[in-house]
KEVO-454791 format. One line per 8 residues: their letters; for each residue x, y, z of C-alpha. Coordinates in Angstrom, 1 decimal, decimal comma. Example, Ala and Ser with C-alpha at 12.3 -4.5 7.8 and 13.67 -1.06 7.14 Angstrom:
% KEVO-454791
AS	12,3:-4,5:7,8 | 13,7:-1,1:7,1;
% end
This chain:
% KEVO-454791
MGPVPPRT	9,9:-16,8:5,4 | 13,5:-16,0:4,7 | 14,5:-13,5:2,0 | 18,0:-14,5:0,9 | 20,7:-12,7:-1,1 | 21,6:-13,9:-4,6 | 24,0:-16,7:-4,9 | 27,6:-15,5:-4,9;
RRRGLPST	30,9:-17,2:-5,2 | 33,8:-16,0:-3,2 | 37,2:-16,5:-4,6 | 38,9:-19,7:-3,5 | 35,7:-21,5:-2,3 | 34,5:-24,7:-4,0 | 31,4:-24,6:-6,3 | 29,3:-26,2:-3,6;
AARSARKL	29,5:-23,1:-1,6 | 28,2:-21,1:-4,5 | 25,1:-23,2:-4,6 | 24,3:-22,6:-0,9 | 22,0:-19,7:0,0 | 22,1:-17,9:3,2 | 18,9:-17,5:5,2 | 18,6:-14,0:6,5;
GEIRRAQL	15,5:-14,1:8,8 | 11,8:-14,3:8,8 | 9,0:-11,9:8,0 | 5,3:-12,4:7,6 | 3,7:-12,8:4,2 | 1,6:-9,7:4,5 | 4,8:-7,6:5,2 | 6,1:-8,5:1,8;
ITTYGVGA	3,1:-6,6:0,4 | 2,7:-3,7:2,9 | 6,1:-3,0:4,5 | 9,0:-5,0:2,9 | 7,8:-5,4:-0,6 | 9,9:-5,5:-3,8 | 12,4:-2,6:-3,8 | 12,2:-2,0:-0,1;
MIAVENES	15,1:-2,2:2,3 | 15,0:-4,5:5,3 | 17,4:-4,4:8,2 | 18,6:-7,8:9,4 | 20,8:-7,5:12,6 | 23,6:-5,2:11,5 | 23,1:-5,7:7,8 | 20,7:-4,2:5,2;
FLIRGIDS	19,2:-5,9:2,2 | 16,9:-5,0:-0,7 | 14,0:-7,3:-1,6 | 14,5:-8,5:-5,2 | 11,9:-8,5:-8,0 | 9,1:-11,1:-8,2 | 10,8:-12,7:-11,3 | 13,5:-14,0:-8,9;
WDITEAPF	11,0:-15,5:-6,4 | 10,4:-19,3:-6,3 | 6,6:-19,5:-6,5 | 6,4:-23,3:-7,1 | 4,5:-23,9:-3,9 | 3,1:-20,3:-3,4 | -0,7:-20,5:-3,0 | -2,7:-19,1:-5,9;
ISEPRLAR	-5,2:-16,3:-5,0 | -8,3:-15,8:-7,2 | -10,0:-12,5:-7,5 | -11,1:-12,0:-11,1 | -12,4:-8,4:-10,7 | -9,1:-7,2:-9,3 | -7,1:-9,2:-11,8 | -9,0:-7,5:-14,7;
QLGVSGFR	-8,3:-4,1:-13,1 | -4,6:-4,7:-12,9 | -4,2:-6,6:-16,2 | -2,9:-9,9:-14,7 | -4,0:-13,5:-14,8 | -4,1:-13,8:-11,0 | -2,3:-13,4:-7,7 | 0,2:-15,4:-5,6;
MPPAPDAD	0,8:-15,3:-1,9 | 4,5:-14,6:-1,2 | 6,3:-18,0:-0,9 | 6,9:-19,3:2,6 | 9,5:-22,1:2,3 | 10,2:-24,6:5,1 | 13,0:-23,7:7,6 | 15,3:-26,3:6,0;
SARDGVRA	14,8:-25,0:2,5 | 16,5:-21,6:2,6 | 17,2:-21,6:-1,1 | 13,6:-21,2:-2,0 | 11,2:-18,3:-1,6 | 12,0:-14,6:-1,7 | 15,5:-13,3:-2,5 | 17,3:-10,2:-1,5;
VRFPEIYS	20,4:-8,4:-2,5 | 22,8:-6,4:-0,2 | 22,0:-2,7:-0,2 | 23,4:-0,2:0,5 | 26,8:-1,6:-0,7 | 28,7:1,0:1,3 | 29,4:0,1:5,0 | 31,5:1,6:7,7;
CPHCHQLQ	33,5:0,3:10,7 | 32,7:2,1:14,0 | 36,2:1,4:15,3 | 38,6:2,2:12,4 | 36,0:4,5:10,7 | 36,7:3,1:7,3 | 33,9:3,9:4,7 | 34,0:1,6:1,7;
PFRKFNSP	32,1:-1,1:-0,2 | 31,2:-4,2:1,9 | 33,4:-6,5:-0,2 | 36,5:-4,6:0,7 | 36,2:-5,4:4,4 | 36,8:-9,1:3,6 | 34,2:-10,1:6,2 | 34,0:-13,8:7,3;
AGRAECST	31,3:-15,8:5,5 | 27,8:-15,0:6,8 | 28,9:-12,1:9,0 | 29,2:-8,3:8,5 | 32,5:-7,8:10,3 | 35,6:-5,7:9,8 | 38,5:-8,1:9,2 | 40,9:-5,7:10,8;
CQESLVPS	39,0:-4,7:13,9 | 36,6:-7,6:14,3 | 33,9:-5,0:14,9 | 30,4:-5,3:13,5 | 30,0:-3,2:10,4 | 27,3:-0,6:10,0 | 25,4:-0,1:6,7 | 25,5:3,4:5,2;
RFVIACTH	22,9:5,7:6,8 | 22,3:7,6:3,6 | 21,1:6,7:0,1 | 19,9:8,7:-2,9 | 16,7:8,1:-4,8 | 14,6:9,9:-7,4 | 10,9:10,1:-8,0 | 11,1:7,5:-10,8;
GHLEDFPY	12,1:4,9:-8,3 | 15,8:4,7:-9,0 | 18,1:4,0:-6,0 | 21,8:4,3:-5,4 | 24,4:4,6:-2,6 | 25,2:8,1:-1,4 | 28,1:9,5:-3,4 | 30,4:10,1:-0,4;
WKWVHRGN	33,5:10,7:-2,5 | 32,0:13,5:-4,5 | 30,5:15,0:-1,4 | 33,8:15,2:0,5 | 35,8:16,4:-2,4 | 33,4:19,1:-3,5 | 35,4:22,1:-4,6 | 38,7:20,3:-4,2;
RTGSGSCG	38,7:17,8:-7,1 | 40,1:18,4:-10,5 | 38,2:15,7:-12,2 | 35,7:12,9:-11,7 | 38,3:10,3:-10,9 | 39,3:9,0:-7,5 | 42,1:10,7:-5,5 | 43,3:7,3:-4,3;
GRLTFQSD	42,6:8,0:-0,7 | 40,4:6,0:1,7 | 37,1:7,5:3,0 | 36,2:7,7:6,7 | 32,9:8,0:8,4 | 32,7:9,4:11,9 | 30,0:10,7:14,2 | 31,3:12,5:17,3;
GSTASLRA	27,9:12,5:19,0 | 28,3:16,2:20,0 | 24,8:16,9:18,6 | 21,9:15,0:17,1 | 22,2:17,0:13,8 | 23,9:16,1:10,6 | 26,6:18,5:11,6 | 28,1:15,8:13,8;
VLIGCSCG	28,4:13,3:11,0 | 31,8:13,9:9,4 | 33,2:12,4:6,1 | 36,9:12,5:5,6 | 39,5:11,2:3,2 | 43,1:10,1:3,7 | 44,2:12,3:0,8 | 44,2:15,2:3,3;
VEKVSMEG	41,1:17,0:2,2 | 39,3:18,7:5,1 | 36,5:16,7:6,7 | 33,0:17,6:5,6 | 29,8:17,2:7,6 | 26,6:15,8:6,1 | 24,8:19,1:6,9 | 23,0:20,4:3,9;
SFRRQALR	23,0:17,1:2,0 | 19,2:16,8:2,3 | 18,5:20,1:0,5 | 16,5:19,6:-2,6 | 19,2:21,1:-4,8 | 22,2:19,8:-2,8 | 23,2:17,0:-5,2 | 22,3:18,9:-8,4;
DLGIRCGG	24,6:21,7:-7,3 | 27,5:19,2:-7,2 | 26,7:18,0:-10,7 | 25,4:14,6:-9,4 | 22,7:13,2:-11,6 | 20,5:10,1:-11,3 | 22,2:7,0:-12,6 | 19,0:5,2:-13,3;
RRPWLKDA	20,0:2,2:-11,2 | 17,4:-0,5:-10,2 | 19,4:-2,8:-7,9 | 16,3:-4,8:-6,9 | 16,1:-6,2:-10,5 | 18,8:-8,7:-11,4 | 21,0:-7,6:-14,3 | 18,6:-4,7:-15,1;
PAESCQEP	20,4:-2,1:-17,2 | 20,5:1,5:-16,0 | 17,8:3,7:-17,4 | 18,2:7,2:-18,7 | 16,7:9,5:-16,1 | 16,5:13,3:-15,9 | 15,0:13,4:-12,5 | 17,1:15,1:-9,8;
PRTLQRGS	18,1:12,6:-7,0 | 17,4:13,3:-3,4 | 19,3:12,3:-0,2 | 17,3:10,1:2,1 | 17,8:8,3:5,3 | 18,1:4,5:4,8 | 15,2:3,8:7,2 | 13,1:6,7:6,0;
SSVWFPVM	9,5:6,0:5,0 | 10,1:8,1:1,8 | 12,4:5,4:0,5 | 9,5:3,1:-0,3 | 5,8:3,7:-0,8 | 3,7:0,7:-1,8 | 1,1:1,1:-4,6 | -1,6:-1,3:-3,5;
HSALSIPP	-5,0:-2,2:-4,8 | -7,7:-4,1:-3,1 | -11,1:-5,6:-3,8 | -13,9:-7,3:-1,9 | -15,0:-10,7:-3,0 | -18,7:-10,4:-4,0 | -21,2:-12,6:-5,7 | -21,0:-14,5:-8,1;
YSQGIAKI	-17,2:-15,0:-7,4 | -17,7:-15,4:-3,6 | -20,1:-18,3:-3,8 | -21,3:-21,2:-5,9 | -19,3:-22,9:-8,6 | -16,9:-19,9:-8,8 | -16,0:-20,4:-5,1 | -15,5:-24,1:-5,5;
VAPFYDGL	-13,2:-23,8:-8,6 | -11,1:-20,9:-7,3 | -8,6:-22,8:-5,1 | -7,9:-25,3:-8,0 | -8,1:-23,0:-11,0 | -4,3:-22,3:-11,2 | -3,7:-26,1:-11,8 | -6,7:-26,5:-14,2;
KEEDPASV	-6,5:-23,5:-16,5 | -4,1:-25,2:-18,9 | -5,9:-28,6:-18,9 | -8,3:-29,8:-21,6 | -12,0:-30,5:-20,6 | -11,4:-34,3:-20,2 | -8,5:-33,7:-17,8 | -10,6:-31,2:-15,8;
KTFVRVMK	-13,4:-33,8:-15,5 | -10,9:-36,4:-14,4 | -9,6:-34,1:-11,7 | -13,1:-33,4:-10,5 | -13,8:-37,1:-10,1 | -10,4:-38,0:-8,5 | -10,5:-35,2:-6,0 | -14,3:-35,7:-5,4;
LLLHHPKY	-14,6:-31,9:-5,8 | -18,3:-32,0:-6,0 | -19,0:-34,6:-3,4 | -20,8:-32,1:-1,1 | -22,2:-30,0:-3,9 | -24,7:-32,3:-5,8 | -26,3:-29,4:-7,6 | -23,2:-28,9:-9,8;
TDDDVVAE	-21,7:-31,2:-12,4 | -18,3:-31,6:-13,9 | -19,5:-29,7:-17,0 | -20,2:-26,8:-14,7 | -16,6:-26,9:-13,6 | -15,3:-27,0:-17,2 | -17,5:-24,0:-18,0 | -16,2:-22,1:-15,1;
VRRRRAAE	-12,6:-22,8:-16,0 | -13,3:-21,6:-19,6 | -15,0:-18,4:-18,3 | -12,1:-17,6:-16,1 | -9,5:-18,4:-18,8 | -11,3:-16,0:-21,3 | -11,3:-13,3:-18,6 | -7,6:-13,7:-18,1;
VAAVEQDD	-6,8:-13,5:-21,8 | -8,7:-10,2:-22,0 | -6,9:-8,9:-18,9 | -3,4:-9,6:-19,9 | -3,6:-8,3:-23,5 | -0,6:-6,1:-24,2 | -1,4:-2,4:-24,4 | 0,6:0,9:-24,0;
EAEATRRV	1,2:2,5:-20,6 | -1,5:5,2:-21,2 | -4,1:2,6:-22,0 | -3,1:0,5:-19,1 | -3,5:3,5:-16,8 | -7,0:4,3:-18,2 | -8,0:0,6:-17,7 | -6,9:0,6:-14,1;
DDYRRKLY	-8,9:3,8:-13,4 | -12,0:2,6:-15,3 | -12,0:-0,9:-13,7 | -11,6:0,7:-10,2 | -14,8:2,7:-10,8 | -16,6:-0,5:-11,9 | -15,1:-2,4:-9,1 | -16,6:0,0:-6,5;
EGEYRSLS	-19,9:0,2:-8,3 | -20,2:-3,6:-8,1 | -19,4:-3,6:-4,4 | -21,9:-0,9:-3,8 | -24,7:-2,9:-5,5 | -23,8:-6,0:-3,6 | -23,6:-4,2:-0,2 | -27,0:-2,7:-0,9;
TPHPEDAE	-28,6:-6,0:-1,6 | -29,2:-8,7:1,0 | -27,1:-11,8:0,7 | -28,2:-14,1:3,5 | -26,2:-17,0:4,6 | -27,0:-20,3:2,8 | -26,2:-23,5:4,7 | -25,7:-25,4:1,4;
EEQEFVCE	-23,2:-22,9:0,0 | -19,7:-21,9:1,1 | -19,9:-18,2:1,0 | -17,3:-15,5:1,5 | -19,8:-12,7:1,4 | -22,8:-12,5:3,8 | -24,7:-9,3:4,0 | -28,1:-8,9:5,8;
PPVSPMDT	-30,2:-6,0:7,1 | -30,7:-5,7:10,9 | -33,7:-7,4:12,4 | -34,8:-4,4:14,5 | -36,5:-1,5:12,8 | -34,4:1,5:11,9 | -37,0:4,3:11,9 | -35,0:6,4:14,3;
LRSSHGLN	-31,9:6,2:12,1 | -33,9:7,4:9,1 | -35,7:10,3:10,8 | -32,9:11,5:13,1 | -29,7:10,7:11,2 | -30,7:10,5:7,5 | -29,6:7,0:7,0 | -31,5:5,2:4,2;
QVMLVKRL	-30,1:1,7:4,8 | -27,9:-0,2:7,2 | -26,5:-3,6:6,2 | -24,6:-6,0:8,5 | -21,8:-7,5:6,6 | -21,3:-10,6:8,7 | -18,6:-12,1:6,4 | -16,3:-10,6:3,8;
REVRALQS	-13,1:-11,4:2,1 | -10,6:-8,8:0,8 | -7,7:-9,3:-1,5 | -4,8:-6,8:-1,3 | -2,2:-6,8:-4,1 | 1,1:-4,9:-4,6 | 1,2:-3,4:-8,1 | 4,4:-1,2:-7,9;
FRRVEEPS	6,0:1,3:-5,6 | 7,1:4,9:-5,4 | 10,1:6,7:-3,9 | 10,6:10,2:-2,4 | 6,9:11,2:-2,9 | 3,9:9,2:-1,9 | 1,6:7,8:-4,6 | -0,9:10,1:-6,3;
PADSPLRQ	-3,7:9,4:-8,8 | -1,9:11,9:-11,2 | 1,4:10,1:-11,1 | 3,1:9,7:-14,5 | 3,7:6,1:-15,6 | 7,4:6,8:-15,3 | 7,0:7,0:-11,6 | 5,7:3,5:-11,4;
AAISSSKP	8,7:1,5:-10,3 | 8,7:-2,0:-11,8 | 8,6:-5,0:-9,5 | 9,9:-7,3:-12,2 | 12,2:-7,0:-15,3 | 9,3:-7,8:-17,7 | 5,5:-7,2:-17,6 | 4,3:-9,7:-14,9;
SWLPAFEV	1,5:-12,1:-15,5 | 0,8:-12,3:-11,7 | 1,2:-10,0:-8,7 | 2,0:-10,7:-5,1 | -1,1:-10,5:-2,8 | -2,6:-11,7:0,4 | -6,2:-12,2:1,5 | -7,9:-11,4:4,8;
SGEGVFLR	-11,4:-12,1:6,2 | -13,5:-10,0:8,4 | -16,8:-8,2:9,0 | -18,3:-4,8:8,8 | -21,2:-2,4:8,7 | -22,4:-0,6:5,5 | -24,3:2,7:5,8 | -26,2:4,4:3,0;
LDPDRLRP	-27,4:7,9:3,2 | -30,9:9,1:2,3 | -30,5:10,7:-1,2 | -33,7:12,8:-0,7 | -32,1:14,4:2,3 | -28,5:14,4:0,9 | -29,2:16,3:-2,4 | -30,6:19,5:-0,9;
WEEQPEQV	-27,8:19,6:1,7 | -25,0:19,2:-0,8 | -26,4:21,8:-3,2 | -26,3:24,6:-0,7 | -23,9:27,4:-1,7 | -22,1:27,2:1,6 | -21,3:23,5:1,1 | -20,3:23,9:-2,5;
ARAARIRE	-17,9:26,8:-1,7 | -16,3:25,0:1,2 | -15,7:21,9:-0,8 | -14,4:24,0:-3,8 | -11,6:25,4:-1,6 | -10,3:21,9:-0,9 | -10,9:20,7:-4,5 | -8,9:23,7:-5,9;
NHEGLLSA	-5,9:22,9:-3,7 | -6,2:19,2:-4,5 | -6,4:19,7:-8,3 | -3,4:22,1:-8,1 | -1,4:19,4:-6,3 | -2,5:16,8:-8,9 | -1,5:19,0:-11,8 | 1,9:19,5:-10,2;
RAGGSDKP	2,4:15,8:-9,7 | 1,4:15,1:-13,3 | 4,6:16,9:-14,3 | 3,8:17,5:-17,9 | 2,8:13,9:-18,4 | 0,4:13,0:-21,3 | -1,8:11,4:-18,7 | -4,9:13,6:-18,1;
VPPSPATP	-5,1:15,0:-14,6 | -7,9:13,2:-12,8 | -10,6:15,3:-11,2 | -10,5:15,7:-7,4 | -13,2:13,7:-5,6 | -13,6:16,6:-3,1 | -17,3:17,2:-3,2 | -19,7:18,0:-0,3;
RFLLLHAL	-20,9:14,4:-0,5 | -17,4:12,9:-0,4 | -16,3:15,2:2,5 | -19,4:14,1:4,4 | -18,9:10,4:3,9 | -15,2:10,6:4,7 | -15,8:12,6:7,9 | -18,6:10,2:8,9;
AHTLINEW	-16,3:7,2:8,5 | -13,5:8,7:10,5 | -15,7:9,8:13,4 | -17,4:6,4:13,6 | -14,1:4,6:13,5 | -12,9:6,7:16,4 | -16,1:6,1:18,3 | -16,1:2,4:17,7;
SLDGGYPA	-12,5:2,0:18,8 | -13,6:3,5:22,2 | -17,0:1,8:22,5 | -16,3:-1,6:20,9 | -12,8:-2,1:22,1 | -11,2:-2,3:18,7 | -7,9:-0,6:18,0 | -8,5:2,2:15,5;
ASLRERLY	-5,7:0,7:13,3 | -7,7:-2,5:12,9 | -10,8:-0,7:11,4 | -10,8:0,4:7,8 | -13,0:2,6:5,6 | -14,2:2,1:2,1 | -16,1:5,1:0,6 | -18,6:4,9:-2,2;
SDEDMAGV	-19,2:8,4:-3,4 | -20,6:9,3:-6,8 | -23,7:10,7:-8,4 | -25,4:7,4:-7,8 | -23,5:6,2:-4,7 | -23,6:7,6:-1,2 | -22,4:4,9:1,2 | -19,5:4,0:3,5;
LIYTATSD	-18,3:0,6:4,7 | -16,5:0,4:8,0 | -15,0:-3,0:8,4 | -12,2:-5,0:10,0 | -10,2:-7,5:7,9 | -7,1:-8,7:9,6 | -5,3:-12,0:10,1 | -5,2:-11,6:13,9;
SAGSLGGV	-7,9:-12,1:16,6 | -9,5:-8,7:15,8 | -10,5:-10,1:12,4 | -14,0:-11,5:12,9 | -15,3:-11,7:16,4 | -18,7:-10,1:15,7 | -17,9:-6,9:17,5 | -18,1:-4,7:14,4;
VAQGEPDR	-21,4:-6,2:13,2 | -22,9:-5,7:16,7 | -22,2:-1,9:16,3 | -24,6:-1,9:13,3 | -27,7:-2,9:15,3 | -30,1:0,1:15,1 | -30,3:0,8:18,8 | -26,5:0,7:19,3;
LDASLRAA	-25,8:2,5:16,1 | -28,1:5,3:17,1 | -26,3:5,7:20,4 | -22,9:5,5:18,7 | -23,8:8,1:16,1 | -25,1:10,5:18,8 | -22,0:10,0:20,9 | -19,7:10,4:17,8;
LHRASWCS	-21,4:13,6:16,6 | -21,3:15,0:20,1 | -17,6:14,3:20,3 | -17,1:15,8:16,9 | -18,9:19,0:17,9 | -15,8:20,1:19,9 | -12,1:19,6:19,3 | -9,4:20,4:21,8;
NDPLCMEA	-7,8:22,6:19,1 | -11,0:24,7:18,6 | -11,7:27,4:17,7 | -8,5:27,2:15,5 | -9,4:23,8:14,1 | -13,0:24,7:13,1 | -12,1:28,2:11,8 | -9,1:27,1:9,7;
EASGADSL	-9,4:28,1:6,1 | -7,1:25,1:5,2 | -5,2:22,5:7,2 | -3,3:19,3:6,9 | -0,7:18,4:4,3 | -0,8:20,6:1,2 | -3,9:22,4:2,7 | -6,2:19,5:1,7;
NMAACHAC	-8,3:19,5:4,8 | -10,6:22,1:6,5 | -11,7:21,4:10,1 | -9,7:18,2:10,7 | -6,7:17,5:12,9 | -5,1:14,8:15,0 | -7,3:15,7:18,0 | -10,6:15,1:16,2;
LLLPETSC	-10,7:13,3:12,8 | -7,3:11,9:11,7 | -6,8:8,2:11,8 | -3,9:5,7:11,6 | -2,7:5,4:8,0 | -3,9:1,8:7,9 | -7,5:2,9:8,4 | -7,9:5,7:5,8;
ENNNILLD	-7,8:4,9:2,1 | -7,2:8,6:1,3 | -4,1:9,2:3,5 | -6,0:11,5:5,9 | -6,8:14,2:3,3 | -10,2:15,6:2,0 | -11,7:15,9:5,5 | -14,0:18,5:7,0;
RAALIGTP	-15,7:18,1:10,4 | -18,1:20,9:9,5 | -19,8:18,6:7,0 | -21,1:16,6:9,9 | -22,1:19,2:12,5 | -21,8:22,6:10,8 | -19,9:25,6:11,9 | -20,6:27,2:15,3;
DGRVPGFF	-21,9:30,4:13,8 | -24,6:28,4:11,8 | -23,5:29,8:8,4 | -22,5:26,3:7,2 | -25,1:23,7:8,3 | -24,0:20,2:8,9 | -25,8:17,2:7,4 | -26,7:15,9:10,9;
TL	-28,0:19,3:12,1 | -30,7:19,8:9,5;
% end
């Protein structure tokens, strides 16, 4: 797939050159959701580009992805995979725009906009030195998602300028390499002002002290006007992870959408949704859609198309930002509740149906798991499908449930009717705790007090992130039940990565914690060979699961950082963990849906002094 810059016309070139588009390189479809999505910067050789908004993408041949439950949550009609044009069709697909606009020459040290270097077509090269140019290392961004080039002129002329205009000199960028710190990065000007290092430019108030305000620029959206913004900008490294945080949502495909007539219609729905019933029936007969499904008729297809169309209309109704936010939160709860019910109910494989969700209990008895470990149910999820969609992104600060709608950077100039997404298939194991054993444990004063400390810190952080927004601050999920389920998922993932041979980054958790839910799904869903080889399902067989749990709990009983880890009153980012560190519970960020917060190893095995009993030591 080749993201390409917008069509530009250089002076003196014929109009045919303006119609040609330059192919930059290739990235995987999934990376346009997780790593290089809309608004993210991507380095291509010695150049840097910004992925443009989805309204500039050519989705003519982009596959349609159907997941009605997730579409209702996000208020769109459906999803599209990022386009992947043929190698000879570079004008199609995903587009990009050059950013940062400021480049420097490592030989003559000039620091100026790229267009002033007069580079040859298709190359980033200094026309004077014939040296490859280097994109600016620094950019500025604010928490509302705006992005700009670093104001080098204002930085070097601080305290020496009489106005906001230019001095007429030429800026220079030089790194003497004497140290690895910013002190060795020097910015100068030919007007004679003393060279200034970049030291101190990353201070929170550094730009505000110079009177530099956010310009409200959104260069990833074509012709988007600058917005009024009062947020203070921050200096960031161009390649820093703080420049782009994706806001992603995901859903498992569960019955009825994962089987039956819904499964048959889903791949063709995008082309049928605007057709009248007669055209739909004609399509069914021409394509022989029901040839291998005699139990269904063309009337069933028409009814399914109507049902999906009605759901789409309800999902894309215009509403204000506050209502949209409440809808997302409400549908997310319903989405998890639906998955929990499906995971708790057997869905055996049917030879006559094409299924995307197969969930069965193990054949062997699980008496030991009930008596020794307090597990009420184990389900082997032999087949599952997950859809992951990109809704928006954040800058500077990672996404939070309490974020103001103003921090949701738009991925298109207008409200989109679709979102970019990709789908993966895999397998997993679902564990449900015994409620009769869980309730007495979670109501103990020691457990309540320990969870209250984490919840207090978390709700304080959420209140700070709300920043005076009208959006109500969501309650923290930090309860004894949640801490237990989260710690159990992490310790099992660590154990299975050692015992089953899976890399920990390929295993994921999905927590179901509420008054009526107490379960955890550990699954793998990737597009590579680790996707569905049966190894995860094998870990859920009662005998093997019993051995894995015993080994995992034994491993969790001692951390190489103990006693500091276990006795810590608070740990982790913003003090949102208790007994949890990189040596015992923390996982790769791809595995944890909570960013490695709200963890406590004591919920599993208790504290050494016995004052706080663990669930598995009762």
